[in-house]
N, C-alpha and C positions, 0 to 999 in steps of 0.2 A: 180663876182657875178653877174648870171644872174637872171633877171626879175624873177619872180613866173609869171606861166602860167595856166591859170583856164583850166581844163580837161574838154572836150568837151563829151558829152553826148553819143557818140558812143566809147571812149574811155574808159568810166565809166562803161559802159554796158561789154566791152574786161574783164576790169578786177573784176567784179564779178562773170564773166562765171569762169574766173580761179579759185575763190578761191570756187570756188561750191567742192561738192565731187563728184566725178564718181558715175554710178549706179553699180559696182562691188562694190567700195568702202563703198556706203552704206550698203548692204548686209554684209560685213564682219562688218561693225559697229555692226548690229543688233544681227549678234549670237556671239558679244565679241571678235570678231580678229581684229589683232592692222589693222591697215587703211593705203597701200601704194598707195597715190593719183598718184604718177607719178613712176610707175616700173621701166620706163628706166633709170631716174636720181638717182634713191635708191638702194643702198644692200637690199636683205634678212637679218633679225636679226639674233641670233642663237635665240633669242625669241620666234619670231614666227614658227621658224620651230619649235622648242619644242612644242610649242601649237599645231603645226598642229599632230604631231609627238602623243600628251596624247589624243587627239580626236579622232584618227583613235585607239590607243591602247582600251581606255574605250569602242568602238565600240565591239570592239573583244572580250573585257571580256565579254559583257552584249552578245554577239552569245555564248560564252562558257558557261556558265552560266546556258543559257535557261533549264527549268527544274528545276532549282535547291529549295529547300526548307526550311525551319523553322519547326520544332519540339516545340511542345508549351504543359505546363500543367500549373495545378493551382498555381497561385503564393504565396498562402498561405499552409501551411501545412494542409495534410489528417489528421481527428483527427476521430480515430476506439475505440470503448468498447471494453474490454477485452472480449474476446468469442463470437464479433459480426462478422458484414461485414463491410469491408475496401472495397471502389471503387478509383481507380487512375486513371482517365483520360488522353487522350493524344491524341492530335490531329497536323493536318500536316496545316503549314501555306506556301503559297494560299491553299484553300481547295481541293484537288484533290484524285484520286482512290488509296488505299493504299491495294486493292488486290491483287494485286502481286509482293509486296513488302517484303522484311523481317524485320520483327518487334522482335526484344528482349528487353526484362525483364530482371532486374541482378540486384543484390546488387552493382554489380562494372562494370567498362565497360568490361572488358573481361574475367571475370568470374562468378562463382555462378549464375549460369541461374536459372531464376525465372519463366519462360515462354518462348517459341520460334517458331513461328510464319513464315514459311516458305516453299514456293512451294506452297501458297495457302491453306496451312494444318499446322495445332497445332501439335507441335512435342515433346511429354509428355515424351516422353525417356530422353530429354532434362533437364527437370526440376530437380531441388535440392530433395532431398528425403524428408527432412521438409517440402516441401509445395506441397507433391504430395496428390491429393485427395482433396484437398483444394483453388486449383484455377481455374479460367474460365478467359478468354479473350471474352470479351462482342464484338460481328462484325458486331451488327446491321447497323451501319452507317459508316464501314470502306471505301463505296465507295465515303464517302467526308473524309474520312480521320482523321475520330475519332476511338479512341477503348477507352475500360475501362478494366482495370486488376480489377477482383473481388477477395479478398482474403476471404476466410469462416473462423469460427472460430480462429479470430483472437488472436495471441500469443504475450508473452512481448517483445518473440524475433524476431516477425515481425518489430519492432518498429526500424525505421531507413529511410536512404536514398534509391532512386528507381530509375534505369536509363532507360527510355525510348527511345529505340535507333530507327528509320526507315533508311531502305538500299534499293537502287534502283541502280541497275551496280555500277557505281564508285562513285555515289552522297549517303550519308550518315549524318547524324544528330540525335541528341540524345537532351533531355530535363532530369532536373533530380527533383524528386517530395520525397517531405519527407512525410512519414508515422507517426503519434504520436498516440501509443497506451495509453489508458489510463484506470482506474478504482476506483470507490471509496471504497474504504475498509469499516472495521467493524467501528460503533463504538467506542469513545474511550473510557476506562474503567478507573476508578480510584481503586488503590489498598494501602494499607497503613500499614505499619511497623515499629516495634518498633525498632530503631537500637540499642540505648542504653537511659540511664535514664534521661528525657527531650531530648532525638531527636526524633522525628518522620521522617522516609522517606516516602514521599509520591512518587508515580509513576502513569503515565498516560500510557497506551497502545493503539497502533492502530495495527491491523492486516491485512494484506491481498490487499495491496493499489500499486498503478502504475501510473507514476513512481516514484519515490521515493518523499516522503510528506515534508509539511514544518509543523513543529510541535512549538508548541506557548504554556506556562502557564502565564496565566492573572491573576494579584489579582480583590480585587471587585472595584478597581477603571478605570478596563482597561487599567491598565499599564501592559509592558511584564516583567513579572521575569527574569533575565539576568543571577543569578547564579545558573542555571542548568544543571543539564548532561543530555547529550542525545545521543541514540546508534541505530543505524541502521543496521540490516542484510538482507539478502536477500535468499529466500528459493531456492527452485531445479526448482520451476514455475517460477521462477527470478520476483517474489512477495515480496515485502519489510514489514517489520515487524518493528517498530518504538517505542522507546521507551525515556521519558522524565519524570527526578525526581530530587526530592528539599527535601533537608535536612535542615527540623524546626530545630531550635537549639531556639530560641527565646518563651517564653510566647504568644501566638497567637489567635484572634479571627477573621476567614478570610473566603473568600468566592473565591474558586481557581476557574478557569474557562482554561481547556484544549483544545485546538485550533488544529485540522486539516486540511491542505489545499492541493487542490491540483491543482498544478499549470498549466497542460493543461487544465482541465477541469471549472476553477477556481472557486470553488465547496470546501465546507468546510464542516465538520462536527464538533460539540461542546459538551461538557459534563460539568456540572459544581459540586462543590462539597462543602458542607459547613465545616469547619473545626477548632475543639479548641485542643490546642496542651496540655491547662493543665490537660482537662478533659480528653485524647486522655492519658496521663502521669500515672494519676492518675486511670483511669481504666485498664491500661494494667500494673500497679504495683499490684494492686489488683488480676488482673487473674496471675499476676508472684506469687505470695504469696499463692494464693489455689494452684497454680499447686504445689510448694515445698513443701507446706503442704500434699498434695495428694500422694507425691511422698516419703515423710518422711512415710504416715502412710503405702505405699504399701514395704516402706523396712522392716517396723516394724511388718507388716503381717509376709514377708519371715522369719524373725528371728524366730520369736514365731512358725510358721509350721515345722522350721529346728528344732529346740529344743524338737518340740514335737515328731517327728521321733526318734530323739537319745535319746530320754529318753524311749519311748516303744521298741527300739531296746536295751539298755541295759538293760529293765527289762525281755526282753524276754530270753537277752542272760544270766543271772542269773537265771531265773526259768531252762533253760538248764540245768547249773550248778551242780544245788539240786536237779534236777531229777538223774543226774548222780551217784550224792555223794549216792545217797540213794540207788537204786541198787547196789552199789559197796557196802554197809554194809550187 
């Protein structure tokens, strides 16, 4: 065994110098690439080659997508009142002029064109018939890539999704904007009908609502009554007419509340009715008795009139026969 020999200052300096990264290696370490301190003594690894290829590939992609853009719309649905005005905004990111772009608004990506802007001009001949005369593309800030589709006299059929598509040469992108049409219809109103003895039919109706409303019938304690019948139908204009009914079969002294709620506007209309089944039953029975008495009297009068007519007819016939017998004599 050789005795331990302490290294001199010169040898220690040379050793530290050999372990220090080269200037080229320091640059590689800064950008995150592998450091090859001794390229003559080491082989280039596949990972290193892949990193270099990926780096240059990303640079090429950035060059190819120069001028690309995103299309943005409102993150929340746009709410418009029936018969009012709806404004659907759409913009480019990053901001840039869209004056020389093609801008297409549609109900789908390839068809149902609501509005088309092309070659610096609106193309009204491309608009769907149901939107003609109601559409305008607001272009006050088109130089910044912002446009607004304005729909006048909003209809129930306008409800739904709209596609805003920008196209420039081979680049295009789109955004989806949802329009929700809503209207508060009539106040709810009650009607009462006698189904049969001791059975009362309560009905609550509301008309001309959009979209489909939610109806509830509550008792005097504010509890929702479950055993109800509900029906809703839509007219030619697309508006909803709703009815909720309850068959009361027991003696009841109650204050009913009928509520109609619009889910888009988050607003409701209410109507209260104080009802007593026993009183209604007795009053309806008296009404029925009066109706039967009136009908009986009417039938009796008709019988009497017919009897009188037959009596006079017979009397006239007998008189005519006597006159004929007297002349023959």
